[in-house]
C-alpha positions in Angstrom: -0.1 0.0 0.1 0.9 3.5 -0.5 2.2 5.9 2.4 0.7 9.0 0.7 -1.4 9.6 -2.5 -1.1 12.9 -4.2 -4.0 13.5 -6.8 -3.4 16.3 -9.6 -6.4 17.2 -11.4 -7.8 20.1 -13.5 -11.2 20.3 -11.6 -11.9 20.2 -8.0 -13.6 17.1 -6.9 -17.4 17.3 -6.5 -20.2 15.6 -4.5 -19.6 12.3 -2.9 -15.8 12.3 -4.1 -15.1 15.5 -2.5 -16.7 14.2 0.9 -14.8 11.0 0.7 -11.5 12.6 0.1 -11.9 14.9 3.1 -12.0 11.7 5.5 -8.7 10.3 3.9 -5.7 11.6 5.8 -3.0 10.4 3.5 -4.5 11.7 0.2 -3.5 15.4 -1.0 -5.5 16.8 -3.8 -3.8 19.6 -6.1 -6.0 21.5 -8.6 -4.0 22.6 -11.5 -4.3 22.9 -15.5 -1.0 21.5 -16.0 -1.1 18.2 -14.0 0.8 16.1 -16.0 3.9 18.3 -15.6 3.5 19.2 -12.1 3.0 15.4 -11.3 6.2 14.6 -13.1 8.2 17.3 -11.2 6.9 16.2 -8.0 7.6 12.7 -8.7 11.3 13.3 -9.4 11.5 14.9 -6.0 10.1 12.0 -4.1 12.1 8.6 -3.2 10.1 5.5 -4.1 7.0 6.8 -6.0 4.7 5.7 -8.8 3.0 7.6 -11.2 -0.7 6.6 -12.5 -3.2 8.0 -14.9 -6.5 7.8 -13.4 -8.1 8.9 -16.5 -9.2 5.5 -17.7 -10.4 4.7 -14.3 -12.9 7.6 -14.5 -13.9 6.7 -18.0 -14.6 3.1 -17.2 -16.7 4.1 -14.2 -19.0 6.6 -16.4 -19.6 3.8 -18.8 -20.7 1.4 -16.2 -23.0 4.2 -14.5 -26.7 3.1 -15.4 -27.9 6.8 -15.2 
């Protein structure tokens, strides 16, 4: 498991996602228009880290949404 999760996104989380993120102590959310660049810069400064693109995760979840 991860010690800390840093999330870089262009838009602030909304609704249930925003509520859930508040409760997680080891998660930080950064709102930025240049999230790929900022995440790569931060990753270079950290030891033992991993970058993951969550774009596919969000698209798959929306495709399964029955609404």
